[in-house]
C-alpha positions as CSV (number, residue, x, y, z in Angstrom):
1,M,103.3,115.4,108.1
2,N,100.6,112.8,108.7
3,A,99.6,110.3,105.9
4,L,96.1,111.8,105.4
5,K,97.5,115.3,104.6
6,F,100.0,113.6,102.3
7,V,97.2,112.0,100.3
8,F,95.3,115.3,99.9
9,M,98.4,117.2,98.8
10,Q,98.3,115.0,95.7
11,M,94.5,115.5,95.2
12,K,93.7,116.9,91.8
13,K,92.3,120.4,91.9
14,V,89.6,120.6,89.2
15,S,86.7,122.8,88.8
16,L,83.2,121.9,90.0
17,D,82.0,122.4,86.4
18,T,84.4,119.8,85.2
19,I,83.4,117.3,87.9
20,N,79.7,117.9,87.4
21,G,80.1,117.7,83.6
22,L,81.6,114.2,83.9
23,N,78.4,113.1,85.7
24,K,76.1,114.1,82.8
25,N,73.8,111.2,81.6
26,T,74.6,109.1,84.6
27,L,72.6,108.0,87.7
28,I,74.2,110.9,89.5
29,D,72.8,113.4,86.9
30,H,69.4,111.6,86.8
31,L,69.0,112.0,90.6
32,G,70.0,115.7,90.4
33,I,73.2,115.2,92.5
34,V,75.6,118.1,92.2
35,V,79.1,118.4,93.7
36,T,79.1,121.8,95.4
37,E,82.4,122.1,97.2
38,L,85.9,120.7,97.2
39,G,88.2,121.2,100.2
40,D,91.6,119.9,101.2
41,D,90.2,116.9,103.0
42,Y,86.5,116.7,101.9
43,L,83.9,117.2,99.2
44,M,80.3,118.2,99.5
45,G,77.2,117.5,97.3
46,R,73.6,118.4,97.1
47,M,70.6,116.3,96.1
48,P,66.9,117.2,95.7
49,V,64.2,115.4,97.6
50,D,61.6,115.1,94.8
51,Q,59.8,112.5,92.7
52,R,63.2,111.0,91.6
53,T,64.4,110.4,95.1
54,V,61.4,109.5,97.4
55,Q,59.8,106.2,98.2
56,P,56.0,105.6,98.0
57,F,55.3,107.2,101.4
58,G,56.9,110.5,100.2
59,L,60.1,110.2,102.3
60,L,63.6,110.3,100.9
61,H,64.4,106.8,99.8
62,G,67.3,105.2,101.7
63,G,68.7,104.0,98.4
64,A,68.9,107.5,97.1
65,S,71.0,108.5,100.2
66,V,73.3,105.5,99.5
67,V,73.7,106.7,95.9
68,L,74.7,110.1,97.2
69,I,77.2,108.5,99.7
70,E,78.8,106.3,97.0
71,S,78.9,109.0,94.4
72,L,80.7,111.5,96.6
73,G,83.2,109.0,97.9
74,S,83.9,107.6,94.4
75,I,84.4,111.1,93.0
76,G,86.7,111.9,95.8
77,S,88.8,108.8,95.2
78,G,88.9,109.6,91.5
79,L,90.5,112.9,92.4
80,I,93.2,111.1,94.4
81,V,94.3,108.2,92.2
82,D,96.5,108.5,89.1
83,N,93.8,108.0,86.5
84,D,96.3,107.1,83.8
85,T,97.4,104.0,85.7
86,E,94.7,103.3,88.2
87,F,91.0,103.5,88.7
88,S,88.8,103.2,91.8
89,V,85.7,101.1,92.4
90,G,83.3,100.9,95.3
91,L,83.9,97.8,97.4
92,E,81.4,98.2,100.3
93,V,78.9,100.8,101.3
94,N,76.8,101.0,104.5
95,A,74.3,103.5,105.8
96,N,72.3,104.2,108.9
97,H,69.1,106.1,108.1
98,V,68.5,108.2,111.3
99,G,66.1,110.9,110.1
100,A,63.5,111.6,107.5
101,I,62.8,114.4,105.0
102,K,59.9,114.8,102.5
103,S,60.9,117.8,100.4
104,G,63.7,120.3,99.7
105,F,67.3,119.3,99.5
106,V,69.8,117.2,101.3
107,V,73.5,118.1,101.5
108,A,76.3,115.7,102.2
109,K,79.9,116.0,103.3
110,A,82.3,113.2,102.4
111,T,85.6,113.1,104.4
112,L,88.4,110.6,103.7
113,S,89.0,108.5,106.8
114,H,91.7,106.3,105.3
115,G,93.7,107.0,102.2
116,G,95.8,103.9,101.5
117,R,97.5,102.6,98.4
118,S,94.9,100.0,97.7
119,T,91.8,101.2,99.6
120,H,90.1,104.5,100.6
121,V,87.5,104.8,103.3
122,W,85.1,107.7,103.2
123,A,82.8,108.9,106.0
124,V,79.7,110.6,104.6
125,D,77.0,112.4,106.5
126,V,73.7,113.5,104.8
127,Y,71.8,116.5,106.3
128,D,68.5,118.2,105.7
129,E,69.7,121.4,104.0
130,S,67.0,123.6,105.7
131,T,67.4,122.3,109.3
132,N,70.9,120.8,109.3
133,K,69.3,117.7,110.8
134,L,71.2,114.5,110.2
135,I,69.3,112.2,107.9
136,C,71.8,109.5,107.1
137,T,75.4,108.6,108.0
138,G,77.4,106.1,106.0
139,R,80.7,104.8,105.0
140,L,82.1,103.8,101.6
141,T,85.2,101.6,101.1
142,V,86.8,102.1,97.7
143,M,89.4,99.7,96.1
144,V,92.1,101.2,94.0
145,V,92.9,99.0,91.0
146,D,95.8,99.1,88.7
147,K,94.9,99.4,85.0
148,K,96.1,96.5,82.9
149,S,98.3,97.4,79.9
């Protein structure tokens, strides 16, 4: 059995309602981001392209895409770590904005590339929901921190 599958065998199985409920009254909620699917080795989310997420020229703001990338990866790591003894925090995020969208929704798929004891690395692609065109591709590195007694 490879290490990646071992990590996901321990991934918490929780309902989408539970995950999305935890995001109420946060930036995730404010931007309309919703987690839509949990798989064995990935999670997916959806975000509107509207007045909350566009820049002055009417295009999806690159920062909103980065929030989507960091949100999905962080949620994914939260489903892997033992939340009684550990927590996860974003360490580094990068994004390449390769397409544009003015309205509708973007969908993103976050896949764990590395699931170590102290770090997780997530690859996240953001697509135009209606055309499946790649809008942004990014990577999030998450640090796993032991809670102090």
